[in-house]
PADREN-584395 format. One record per atom (N, C-alpha, C): x, z, y; residue number from 0; residue in three letters; atom name. Coordinates in Angstrom, 2 decimals. Each point is the difference from the previous one (the first is absolute). Layout:
N
<<X, Z, Y>, NUM, "ALA", "CA">;
...
% end
This chain:
138
<<-88.07, -38.96, -67.29>, 0, "MET", "N">;
<<0.40, 0.42, -1.65>, 0, "MET", "CA">;
<<0.65, 1.09, -0.03>, 0, "MET", "C">;
<<-0.53, 0.87, -0.52>, 1, "THR", "N">;
<<0.67, 1.68, -0.13>, 1, "THR", "CA">;
<<1.10, -0.42, -1.42>, 1, "THR", "C">;
<<0.69, 1.02, -0.08>, 2, "LEU", "N">;
<<1.26, 0.12, -1.03>, 2, "LEU", "CA">;
<<-0.48, -0.18, -1.00>, 2, "LEU", "C">;
<<-1.28, 0.66, -0.61>, 3, "LEU", "N">;
<<-0.65, -0.08, -1.14>, 3, "LEU", "CA">;
<<-0.36, -1.72, -0.28>, 3, "LEU", "C">;
<<-0.43, -0.60, 0.84>, 4, "GLN", "N">;
<<-0.66, -1.21, -0.04>, 4, "GLN", "CA">;
<<1.31, -1.13, -0.07>, 4, "GLN", "C">;
<<1.09, 0.49, 0.35>, 5, "ILE", "N">;
<<1.06, -1.13, -0.08>, 5, "ILE", "CA">;
<<0.42, 0.12, -1.22>, 5, "ILE", "C">;
<<0.12, 1.21, -0.77>, 6, "TYR", "N">;
<<0.14, 0.43, -1.46>, 6, "TYR", "CA">;
<<-1.14, -0.92, -1.21>, 6, "TYR", "C">;
<<-0.98, 0.09, 0.83>, 7, "GLN", "N">;
<<-1.05, -0.68, -1.03>, 7, "GLN", "CA">;
<<0.06, -1.39, 0.22>, 7, "GLN", "C">;
<<0.27, -0.78, 1.21>, 8, "PHE", "N">;
<<0.20, -1.56, 0.37>, 8, "PHE", "CA">;
<<1.22, -0.11, -0.91>, 8, "PHE", "C">;
<<1.23, 0.62, 0.09>, 9, "ALA", "N">;
<<1.26, -0.53, -0.98>, 9, "ALA", "CA">;
<<-0.45, 0.11, -1.49>, 9, "ALA", "C">;
<<-0.53, 0.77, -0.44>, 10, "GLU", "N">;
<<-0.60, 0.28, -1.34>, 10, "GLU", "CA">;
<<-0.85, -1.07, -0.37>, 10, "GLU", "C">;
<<-0.99, -0.35, 0.67>, 11, "LYS", "N">;
<<-0.95, -1.51, -0.25>, 11, "LYS", "CA">;
<<0.58, -1.20, 0.08>, 11, "LYS", "C">;
<<1.30, 0.20, 0.85>, 12, "GLN", "N">;
<<0.54, -1.35, -0.08>, 12, "GLN", "CA">;
<<0.98, -0.16, -1.04>, 12, "GLN", "C">;
<<0.26, 1.21, -0.76>, 13, "GLY", "N">;
<<0.70, -0.03, -1.15>, 13, "GLY", "CA">;
<<1.93, 0.26, 0.59>, 13, "GLY", "C">;
<<-0.26, 0.83, 1.35>, 14, "ILE", "N">;
<<1.38, 0.24, 0.40>, 14, "ILE", "CA">;
<<0.15, 1.37, -0.48>, 14, "ILE", "C">;
<<1.40, 0.28, -0.49>, 15, "SER", "N">;
<<0.00, 1.39, -0.32>, 15, "SER", "CA">;
<<1.27, 0.53, 1.16>, 15, "SER", "C">;
<<-0.56, 1.31, 0.34>, 16, "ILE", "N">;
<<0.75, 0.71, 0.62>, 16, "ILE", "CA">;
<<0.58, 1.20, -0.67>, 16, "ILE", "C">;
<<1.52, 0.22, 0.13>, 17, "ASP", "N">;
<<0.70, 1.25, -0.64>, 17, "ASP", "CA">;
<<0.60, 0.58, 0.99>, 17, "ASP", "C">;
<<0.30, 1.54, -0.17>, 18, "GLU", "N">;
<<0.36, 0.57, 1.35>, 18, "GLU", "CA">;
<<1.19, 0.75, -1.05>, 18, "GLU", "C">;
<<1.10, -0.48, 0.86>, 19, "LEU", "N">;
<<1.30, 0.08, -0.37>, 19, "LEU", "CA">;
<<0.97, 0.48, 1.04>, 19, "LEU", "C">;
<<1.14, 0.87, -0.39>, 20, "ASN", "N">;
<<0.99, 0.40, 0.88>, 20, "ASN", "CA">;
<<1.01, -1.19, 0.28>, 20, "ASN", "C">;
<<0.08, -0.46, 1.09>, 21, "MET", "N">;
<<0.21, -1.13, 0.53>, 21, "MET", "CA">;
<<1.41, -0.20, 0.66>, 21, "MET", "C">;
<<0.62, 1.22, 0.45>, 22, "GLY", "N">;
<<1.04, 0.25, 0.60>, 22, "GLY", "CA">;
<<0.10, -0.50, 1.47>, 22, "GLY", "C">;
<<0.42, -1.11, 0.28>, 23, "HIS", "N">;
<<0.04, -0.67, 1.25>, 23, "HIS", "CA">;
<<-1.20, -0.81, 0.57>, 23, "HIS", "C">;
<<-0.87, -0.32, -1.04>, 24, "SER", "N">;
<<-1.17, -1.03, 0.47>, 24, "SER", "CA">;
<<-1.25, 0.96, 0.12>, 24, "SER", "C">;
<<-0.87, -0.20, 0.57>, 25, "VAL", "N">;
<<-1.40, 0.58, -0.06>, 25, "VAL", "CA">;
<<-0.84, -0.63, -1.03>, 25, "VAL", "C">;
<<0.08, -1.34, 0.12>, 26, "ALA", "N">;
<<-1.01, -0.81, -0.90>, 26, "ALA", "CA">;
<<0.59, -1.37, -0.21>, 26, "ALA", "C">;
<<-0.20, -0.31, -1.06>, 27, "ILE", "N">;
<<0.15, -1.52, -0.43>, 27, "ILE", "CA">;
<<-0.93, -0.60, -0.88>, 27, "ILE", "C">;
<<-0.27, -1.53, 0.28>, 28, "SER", "N">;
<<-0.91, -0.39, -0.79>, 28, "SER", "CA">;
<<0.67, -1.43, -0.74>, 28, "SER", "C">;
<<-0.91, -0.31, -0.87>, 29, "LEU", "N">;
<<0.66, -1.21, -1.00>, 29, "LEU", "CA">;
<<-1.06, -0.91, -0.12>, 29, "LEU", "C">;
<<0.06, -1.36, -0.23>, 30, "PRO", "N">;
<<-0.95, -1.15, 0.07>, 30, "PRO", "CA">;
<<-0.82, 0.24, -1.30>, 30, "PRO", "C">;
<<0.43, 0.73, -1.03>, 31, "GLN", "N">;
<<-0.65, -0.29, -1.41>, 31, "GLN", "CA">;
<<-1.07, 1.39, 0.26>, 31, "GLN", "C">;
<<-0.25, 0.48, 1.30>, 32, "GLY", "N">;
<<-1.12, 1.00, 0.18>, 32, "GLY", "CA">;
<<0.40, 1.48, -0.29>, 32, "GLY", "C">;
<<1.34, 0.26, 0.39>, 33, "TRP", "N">;
<<0.08, 1.49, 0.09>, 33, "TRP", "CA">;
<<0.92, 0.54, 1.19>, 33, "TRP", "C">;
<<-0.55, 1.19, 0.37>, 34, "ILE", "N">;
<<0.27, 0.72, 1.35>, 34, "ILE", "CA">;
<<0.62, 1.37, -0.71>, 34, "ILE", "C">;
<<1.22, 0.31, 0.51>, 35, "ALA", "N">;
<<0.37, 1.31, -0.06>, 35, "ALA", "CA">;
<<0.65, 0.60, 1.13>, 35, "ALA", "C">;
<<-0.50, 1.15, 0.18>, 36, "ILE", "N">;
<<-0.23, 0.85, 1.25>, 36, "ILE", "CA">;
<<0.46, 1.24, -0.07>, 36, "ILE", "C">;
<<0.74, 0.66, 0.53>, 37, "ASP", "N">;
<<0.70, 1.17, 0.30>, 37, "ASP", "CA">;
<<-0.74, 1.11, 0.96>, 37, "ASP", "C">;
<<-1.26, 0.64, -0.51>, 38, "LEU", "N">;
<<-0.74, 0.59, 0.85>, 38, "LEU", "CA">;
<<0.67, 1.33, 0.33>, 38, "LEU", "C">;
<<1.13, 0.36, -0.38>, 39, "LYS", "N">;
<<0.67, 1.12, 0.68>, 39, "LYS", "CA">;
<<0.55, -0.24, 1.30>, 39, "LYS", "C">;
<<0.22, -1.48, 0.28>, 40, "ARG", "N">;
<<0.37, -0.20, 1.11>, 40, "ARG", "CA">;
<<-0.78, -0.74, 1.16>, 40, "ARG", "C">;
<<-1.56, 0.35, -0.34>, 41, "LEU", "N">;
<<-1.01, -0.14, 0.72>, 41, "LEU", "CA">;
<<-0.95, 1.13, 0.03>, 41, "LEU", "C">;
<<0.25, 0.78, 1.07>, 42, "PRO", "N">;
<<-0.45, 1.39, 0.05>, 42, "PRO", "CA">;
<<-1.37, 0.15, 0.27>, 42, "PRO", "C">;
<<-0.74, -1.14, 0.64>, 43, "THR", "N">;
<<-1.40, 0.06, 0.06>, 43, "THR", "CA">;
<<-0.74, -0.72, -0.53>, 43, "THR", "C">;
<<-1.34, -0.03, -0.13>, 44, "GLN", "N">;
<<-0.90, -0.61, -0.98>, 44, "GLN", "CA">;
<<-0.02, -1.70, 1.14>, 44, "GLN", "C">;
<<0.10, 0.22, 1.10>, 45, "VAL", "N">;
<<-0.20, -0.97, 1.12>, 45, "VAL", "CA">;
<<1.09, -0.87, -0.46>, 45, "VAL", "C">;
<<1.25, 0.44, 0.02>, 46, "GLU", "N">;
<<1.14, -1.05, -0.20>, 46, "GLU", "CA">;
<<0.12, -0.32, -1.74>, 46, "GLU", "C">;
<<-0.47, 0.68, -0.90>, 47, "LYS", "N">;
<<-0.16, -0.60, -1.29>, 47, "LYS", "CA">;
<<-0.88, -1.47, -0.03>, 47, "LYS", "C">;
<<-1.66, 0.29, 1.00>, 48, "LYS", "N">;
<<-0.76, -0.87, -0.22>, 48, "LYS", "CA">;
<<0.71, -1.47, 0.48>, 48, "LYS", "C">;
<<0.64, 0.18, 1.34>, 49, "GLU", "N">;
<<0.56, -1.13, 0.68>, 49, "GLU", "CA">;
<<1.23, -0.46, -0.74>, 49, "GLU", "C">;
<<0.71, 0.52, -0.80>, 50, "CYS", "N">;
<<1.18, -0.46, -0.62>, 50, "CYS", "CA">;
<<-0.59, -0.81, -1.12>, 50, "CYS", "C">;
<<-0.94, 0.89, -1.08>, 51, "LEU", "N">;
<<-0.79, -1.16, -0.94>, 51, "LEU", "CA">;
<<-0.61, -1.09, 0.70>, 51, "LEU", "C">;
<<-0.70, 0.02, 0.66>, 52, "ALA", "N">;
<<-0.81, -1.14, 0.55>, 52, "ALA", "CA">;
<<0.91, -1.14, 0.29>, 52, "ALA", "C">;
<<0.91, 0.61, 0.75>, 53, "HIS", "N">;
<<1.39, -1.13, 0.38>, 53, "HIS", "CA">;
<<0.79, -0.73, -1.35>, 53, "HIS", "C">;
<<0.03, 0.89, -1.13>, 54, "GLU", "N">;
<<0.75, -0.51, -1.28>, 54, "GLU", "CA">;
<<-1.01, -0.71, -0.62>, 54, "GLU", "C">;
<<-1.55, 0.32, 0.13>, 55, "LEU", "N">;
<<-0.83, -0.92, -0.67>, 55, "LEU", "CA">;
<<-0.02, -1.39, 0.67>, 55, "LEU", "C">;
<<0.00, -0.03, 1.33>, 56, "GLY", "N">;
<<0.07, -1.32, 0.81>, 56, "GLY", "CA">;
<<1.41, -0.60, -0.59>, 56, "GLY", "C">;
<<0.99, 0.34, -0.31>, 57, "HIS", "N">;
<<1.10, -0.79, -0.51>, 57, "HIS", "CA">;
<<-0.70, -0.75, -1.31>, 57, "HIS", "C">;
<<-0.59, 1.05, -1.28>, 58, "VAL", "N">;
<<-0.23, -0.49, -0.93>, 58, "VAL", "CA">;
<<-1.44, -1.13, -0.02>, 58, "VAL", "C">;
<<-0.70, 0.38, 0.95>, 59, "GLU", "N">;
<<-1.42, -0.73, 0.33>, 59, "GLU", "CA">;
<<0.32, -1.48, 0.51>, 59, "GLU", "C">;
<<1.22, 0.00, 1.03>, 60, "THR", "N">;
<<0.28, -1.23, 0.67>, 60, "THR", "CA">;
<<1.24, -0.86, -0.59>, 60, "THR", "C">;
<<0.51, 0.72, -1.13>, 61, "GLY", "N">;
<<1.23, -0.82, -0.37>, 61, "GLY", "CA">;
<<1.31, 0.24, 0.90>, 61, "GLY", "C">;
<<-0.04, 0.86, 1.14>, 62, "ALA", "N">;
<<1.00, 0.17, 1.06>, 62, "ALA", "CA">;
<<1.19, 0.72, -0.32>, 62, "ALA", "C">;
<<0.71, -0.64, -0.85>, 63, "PHE", "N">;
<<1.24, 0.57, -0.79>, 63, "PHE", "CA">;
<<1.47, -0.83, 0.38>, 63, "PHE", "C">;
<<0.75, 0.60, 0.50>, 64, "TYR", "N">;
<<1.39, -0.63, 0.53>, 64, "TYR", "CA">;
<<0.93, 0.20, -0.90>, 64, "TYR", "C">;
<<1.22, -0.73, -0.06>, 65, "ASN", "N">;
<<1.04, -0.03, -0.57>, 65, "ASN", "CA">;
<<1.02, 0.50, 0.82>, 65, "ASN", "C">;
<<0.56, 1.16, -0.22>, 66, "VAL", "N">;
<<0.95, 0.44, 0.43>, 66, "VAL", "CA">;
<<1.57, -0.84, 0.01>, 66, "VAL", "C">;
<<0.21, -0.52, -0.62>, 67, "ASP", "N">;
<<0.93, -0.90, -0.32>, 67, "ASP", "CA">;
<<-0.13, -1.61, 0.68>, 67, "ASP", "C">;
<<-0.93, -0.15, 0.32>, 68, "SER", "N">;
<<-0.13, -1.28, 0.81>, 68, "SER", "CA">;
<<0.01, 0.01, 1.43>, 68, "SER", "C">;
<<0.88, -0.57, 0.63>, 69, "PRO", "N">;
<<0.29, -0.18, 1.48>, 69, "PRO", "CA">;
<<-1.38, -0.73, 0.72>, 69, "PRO", "C">;
<<-0.74, -0.92, -0.93>, 70, "CYS", "N">;
<<-1.00, -0.79, 0.66>, 70, "CYS", "CA">;
<<-1.34, 0.97, -0.02>, 70, "CYS", "C">;
<<0.07, 1.21, -0.78>, 71, "ASP", "N">;
<<-1.32, 0.71, 0.12>, 71, "ASP", "CA">;
<<-0.04, 0.91, 1.20>, 71, "ASP", "C">;
<<-0.96, -0.06, 0.71>, 72, "ILE", "N">;
<<-0.30, 1.16, 1.00>, 72, "ILE", "CA">;
<<-0.85, 0.81, -0.19>, 72, "ILE", "C">;
<<0.61, 1.24, -0.05>, 73, "ARG", "N">;
<<-0.59, 1.23, -0.36>, 73, "ARG", "CA">;
<<-1.14, 0.61, 0.65>, 73, "ARG", "C">;
<<-0.02, -0.52, 1.44>, 74, "GLY", "N">;
<<-1.15, 0.66, 0.73>, 74, "GLY", "CA">;
<<-1.18, -1.07, -0.36>, 74, "GLY", "C">;
<<0.20, -0.88, -0.02>, 75, "LYS", "N">;
<<-1.33, -0.90, -0.52>, 75, "LYS", "CA">;
<<-0.92, 0.51, -1.22>, 75, "LYS", "C">;
<<1.04, 0.45, -0.72>, 76, "HIS", "N">;
<<-0.81, 0.66, -1.31>, 76, "HIS", "CA">;
<<-0.59, 1.30, 0.52>, 76, "HIS", "C">;
<<0.59, 0.67, 0.48>, 77, "GLU", "N">;
<<-0.11, 1.57, 0.46>, 77, "GLU", "CA">;
<<-1.37, -0.26, 1.09>, 77, "GLU", "C">;
<<0.09, -0.96, 0.97>, 78, "ASN", "N">;
<<-1.47, -0.19, 0.53>, 78, "ASN", "CA">;
<<-1.14, -0.52, -0.93>, 78, "ASN", "C">;
<<0.44, -0.70, -0.82>, 79, "LYS", "N">;
<<-1.33, -0.54, -0.79>, 79, "LYS", "CA">;
<<-0.48, 1.38, -0.69>, 79, "LYS", "C">;
<<0.79, 0.78, -0.61>, 80, "ALA", "N">;
<<-0.66, 1.30, -0.56>, 80, "ALA", "CA">;
<<-0.46, 0.80, 1.13>, 80, "ALA", "C">;
<<0.36, 0.26, 1.15>, 81, "ASN", "N">;
<<-0.49, 0.93, 0.99>, 81, "ASN", "CA">;
<<-1.30, -0.58, 0.31>, 81, "ASN", "C">;
<<-0.24, -1.33, 0.26>, 82, "LYS", "N">;
<<-1.10, -0.73, 0.15>, 82, "LYS", "CA">;
<<-1.08, 0.34, -0.77>, 82, "LYS", "C">;
<<0.23, -0.22, -1.41>, 83, "TRP", "N">;
<<-0.72, 0.29, -1.37>, 83, "TRP", "CA">;
<<-0.69, 1.40, 0.30>, 83, "TRP", "C">;
<<0.87, 1.16, 0.02>, 84, "ALA", "N">;
<<-0.15, 1.42, 0.29>, 84, "ALA", "CA">;
<<-1.03, 0.27, 0.97>, 84, "ALA", "C">;
<<0.41, -0.55, 1.14>, 85, "ILE", "N">;
<<-0.81, 0.10, 1.41>, 85, "ILE", "CA">;
<<-1.38, -0.41, -0.45>, 85, "ILE", "C">;
<<-0.21, -1.10, -0.50>, 86, "GLN", "N">;
<<-1.62, -0.85, -0.21>, 86, "GLN", "CA">;
<<-0.56, 0.84, -0.96>, 86, "GLN", "C">;
<<0.80, 0.91, -0.83>, 87, "HIS", "N">;
<<-0.82, 0.49, -1.08>, 87, "HIS", "CA">;
<<-0.09, 1.59, 0.14>, 87, "HIS", "C">;
<<0.82, 0.55, 0.99>, 88, "LEU", "N">;
<<-0.33, 1.13, 0.42>, 88, "LEU", "CA">;
<<-1.15, 0.70, 1.14>, 88, "LEU", "C">;
<<0.16, -1.58, 1.02>, 89, "ILE", "N">;
<<-0.98, 0.18, 0.90>, 89, "ILE", "CA">;
<<-0.37, -1.63, 0.51>, 89, "ILE", "C">;
<<-1.14, -0.06, -0.08>, 90, "SER", "N">;
<<-0.22, -1.35, 0.38>, 90, "SER", "CA">;
<<-0.48, -0.06, 1.50>, 90, "SER", "C">;
<<0.13, -1.26, 0.48>, 91, "GLU", "N">;
<<-0.18, -0.36, 1.26>, 91, "GLU", "CA">;
<<-1.30, 0.77, 0.65>, 91, "GLU", "C">;
<<-1.00, -0.40, -1.02>, 92, "SER", "N">;
<<-1.60, 0.63, 0.73>, 92, "SER", "CA">;
<<0.17, 1.39, 0.01>, 92, "SER", "C">;
<<0.71, 0.49, -1.11>, 93, "GLU", "N">;
<<0.08, 1.80, 0.33>, 93, "GLU", "CA">;
<<0.66, 0.34, 1.34>, 93, "GLU", "C">;
<<1.32, -0.85, 0.40>, 94, "LEU", "N">;
<<0.66, 0.31, 1.15>, 94, "LEU", "CA">;
<<-0.92, -0.16, 1.12>, 94, "LEU", "C">;
<<-0.53, -1.13, 0.18>, 95, "ASP", "N">;
<<-0.87, -0.29, 1.07>, 95, "ASP", "CA">;
<<-1.19, 1.03, 0.05>, 95, "ASP", "C">;
<<-0.64, 0.61, -1.17>, 96, "GLU", "N">;
<<-1.02, 0.94, 0.14>, 96, "GLU", "CA">;
<<0.52, 1.47, 0.46>, 96, "GLU", "C">;
<<1.16, 0.17, -0.66>, 97, "ALA", "N">;
<<0.70, 1.05, 0.84>, 97, "ALA", "CA">;
<<0.30, 0.27, 1.27>, 97, "ALA", "C">;
<<0.55, -1.23, 0.42>, 98, "ILE", "N">;
<<0.13, -0.09, 1.40>, 98, "ILE", "CA">;
<<-1.15, -0.02, 0.69>, 98, "ILE", "C">;
<<-1.31, -0.69, -0.44>, 99, "ALA", "N">;
<<-1.20, 0.47, 0.80>, 99, "ALA", "CA">;
<<-0.21, 1.24, -0.05>, 99, "ALA", "C">;
<<-0.11, 0.52, -1.09>, 100, "ASN", "N">;
<<-0.24, 1.83, 0.32>, 100, "ASN", "CA">;
<<0.74, 0.73, 0.81>, 100, "ASN", "C">;
<<1.19, -0.59, 0.73>, 101, "GLY", "N">;
<<1.11, 1.00, 0.77>, 101, "GLY", "CA">;
<<1.09, 0.22, -0.30>, 101, "GLY", "C">;
<<0.23, -0.51, -1.41>, 102, "TYR", "N">;
<<1.59, 0.29, -0.40>, 102, "TYR", "CA">;
<<0.74, -0.99, 0.57>, 102, "TYR", "C">;
<<0.59, -0.09, 0.99>, 103, "THR", "N">;
<<0.84, -0.92, 0.84>, 103, "THR", "CA">;
<<1.61, 0.38, -0.23>, 103, "THR", "C">;
<<0.19, 1.27, -0.02>, 104, "GLU", "N">;
<<1.55, 0.33, -0.05>, 104, "GLU", "CA">;
<<0.48, -0.25, -1.49>, 104, "GLU", "C">;
<<1.33, -0.43, 0.18>, 105, "ILE", "N">;
<<0.64, -0.09, -1.30>, 105, "ILE", "CA">;
<<0.08, 1.31, -1.14>, 105, "ILE", "C">;
<<0.28, 0.95, 0.76>, 106, "TRP", "N">;
<<-0.11, 1.47, -1.03>, 106, "TRP", "CA">;
<<-1.49, 0.27, -0.38>, 106, "TRP", "C">;
<<-0.96, -0.28, 0.98>, 107, "SER", "N">;
<<-1.57, 0.16, -0.77>, 107, "SER", "CA">;
<<-0.51, -1.04, -0.79>, 107, "SER", "C">;
<<0.51, -1.18, 0.08>, 108, "LEU", "N">;
<<-0.30, -1.03, -1.04>, 108, "LEU", "CA">;
<<0.81, 0.39, -1.46>, 108, "LEU", "C">;
<<1.29, 0.19, 0.09>, 109, "ALA", "N">;
<<0.80, 0.64, -1.04>, 109, "ALA", "CA">;
<<-0.71, 1.38, -0.76>, 109, "ALA", "C">;
<<-0.45, 0.80, 0.99>, 110, "GLU", "N">;
<<-0.85, 1.12, -0.56>, 110, "GLU", "CA">;
<<-1.18, -0.42, -0.79>, 110, "GLU", "C">;
<<-0.81, -0.74, 0.80>, 111, "TYR", "N">;
<<-1.31, -0.57, -0.58>, 111, "TYR", "CA">;
<<0.09, -0.58, -1.64>, 111, "TYR", "C">;
<<1.16, -0.85, 0.18>, 112, "PHE", "N">;
<<0.16, -0.89, -1.20>, 112, "PHE", "CA">;
<<0.83, 0.75, -1.10>, 112, "PHE", "C">;
<<0.60, 1.24, 0.55>, 113, "ASP", "N">;
<<0.91, 0.66, -1.15>, 113, "ASP", "CA">;
<<1.36, -0.98, -0.43>, 113, "ASP", "C">;
<<0.58, -0.51, 1.03>, 114, "VAL", "N">;
<<1.02, -0.86, 0.05>, 114, "VAL", "CA">;
<<1.34, 0.94, 1.14>, 114, "VAL", "C">;
<<1.19, -0.45, -0.29>, 115, "THR", "N">;
<<0.77, 0.34, 1.11>, 115, "THR", "CA">;
<<-0.02, -0.91, 1.27>, 115, "THR", "C">;
<<0.48, 0.37, 1.11>, 116, "GLU", "N">;
<<-0.32, -0.42, 1.12>, 116, "GLU", "CA">;
<<1.10, -1.48, 0.11>, 116, "GLU", "C">;
<<1.32, 0.05, -0.92>, 117, "ASP", "N">;
<<0.56, -1.28, -0.15>, 117, "ASP", "CA">;
<<-0.85, -1.09, -0.64>, 117, "ASP", "C">;
<<-0.65, 0.15, -1.07>, 118, "PHE", "N">;
<<-0.70, -0.74, -0.71>, 118, "PHE", "CA">;
<<-1.33, -0.50, 0.85>, 118, "PHE", "C">;
<<-0.65, 0.99, 0.88>, 119, "MET", "N">;
<<-0.84, -0.46, 0.85>, 119, "MET", "CA">;
<<0.24, -1.01, 1.13>, 119, "MET", "C">;
<<1.21, 0.15, 0.17>, 120, "LYS", "N">;
<<0.68, -1.22, 1.03>, 120, "LYS", "CA">;
<<0.08, -1.01, -0.46>, 120, "LYS", "C">;
<<0.30, 0.01, -1.27>, 121, "LYS", "N">;
<<0.03, -1.55, -0.84>, 121, "LYS", "CA">;
<<-1.49, -0.35, -0.05>, 121, "LYS", "C">;
<<-0.92, 0.79, -0.35>, 122, "VAL", "N">;
<<-1.44, -0.41, -0.09>, 122, "VAL", "CA">;
<<-0.18, -0.86, 1.21>, 122, "VAL", "C">;
<<-0.05, 0.77, 1.28>, 123, "VAL", "N">;
<<-0.37, -0.41, 1.16>, 123, "VAL", "CA">;
<<0.48, -1.10, 0.32>, 123, "VAL", "C">;
<<1.21, -0.05, -0.05>, 124, "CYS", "N">;
<<1.30, -1.30, 0.29>, 124, "CYS", "CA">;
<<-0.82, -1.23, -0.92>, 124, "CYS", "C">;
<<-0.22, 0.23, -1.27>, 125, "TRP", "N">;
<<-0.26, -1.06, -0.80>, 125, "TRP", "CA">;
<<-1.62, -0.57, 0.38>, 125, "TRP", "C">;
<<-0.81, 1.06, 0.26>, 126, "TYR", "N">;
<<-1.56, -0.83, 0.39>, 126, "TYR", "CA">;
<<0.09, -0.44, 1.16>, 126, "TYR", "C">;
<<0.80, 0.67, 1.36>, 127, "THR", "N">;
<<-0.18, -0.39, 1.07>, 127, "THR", "CA">;
<<0.97, -1.40, 0.43>, 127, "THR", "C">;
<<1.43, 0.31, -0.51>, 128, "TYR", "N">;
<<0.69, -1.09, 0.33>, 128, "TYR", "CA">;
<<0.53, -0.96, -0.98>, 128, "TYR", "C">;
<<-0.27, 0.59, -1.69>, 129, "GLY", "N">;
<<0.10, -1.07, -0.71>, 129, "GLY", "CA">;
<<1.23, 0.07, -0.40>, 129, "GLY", "C">;
<<0.91, 0.92, 0.23>, 130, "ASN", "N">;
<<1.19, 0.25, -0.52>, 130, "ASN", "CA">;
<<0.35, 1.63, -0.21>, 130, "ASN", "C">;
<<0.94, 0.19, -0.66>, 131, "LEU", "N">;
<<0.37, 1.41, 0.06>, 131, "LEU", "CA">;
<<1.22, 0.86, 0.57>, 131, "LEU", "C">;
<<0.25, -0.80, 1.07>, 132, "ASP", "N">;
<<1.06, 0.04, 1.02>, 132, "ASP", "CA">;
<<-0.56, 1.14, 0.92>, 132, "ASP", "C">;
<<0.07, 1.60, -0.70>, 133, "THR", "N">;
<<-0.25, 0.89, 0.98>, 133, "THR", "CA">;
<<0.97, -0.08, 1.35>, 133, "THR", "C">;
<<1.25, -0.13, -0.01>, 134, "GLU", "N">;
<<0.91, 0.49, 0.76>, 134, "GLU", "CA">;
<<-0.46, -0.86, 0.85>, 134, "GLU", "C">;
<<-0.75, -1.32, 0.24>, 135, "LEU", "N">;
<<-0.35, -0.52, 1.24>, 135, "LEU", "CA">;
<<-1.25, 0.58, 0.64>, 135, "LEU", "C">;
<<-0.66, 0.86, -0.59>, 136, "TYR", "N">;
<<-1.17, 0.41, 0.69>, 136, "TYR", "CA">;
<<0.01, 1.61, 0.10>, 136, "TYR", "C">;
<<0.79, 0.55, -0.68>, 137, "PHE", "N">;
<<-0.09, 1.58, -0.12>, 137, "PHE", "CA">;
<<1.27, 0.71, 0.59>, 137, "PHE", "C">;
% end
């Protein structure tokens, strides 16, 4: 999924994306279908694409947490949004095909799929091990 396709997906789903100067935050999303993103804090198209896919993951899965609740686990919601982003930016079959075609290093896969190496590590962890704990494997 390209950056343009992400914007098109959001529009089709009725999700508004506003570009704002956000100060300390890069992006936020609300359950009502609204995403705000500070594009000045994301210098590359790749970072913009990954960030918007992640925020769409929050909206599409309802993965929101209450910062005032001691019982709400932030990591659970972040992982849910990350998994959505992974599955929509790079499918398991696309990853398998790229590996079969010789893209076997994280950097080469990241370049092939136009994502960051950190994101690519999450993709590999999700499809290989069923979790996003990159520190265990990389």
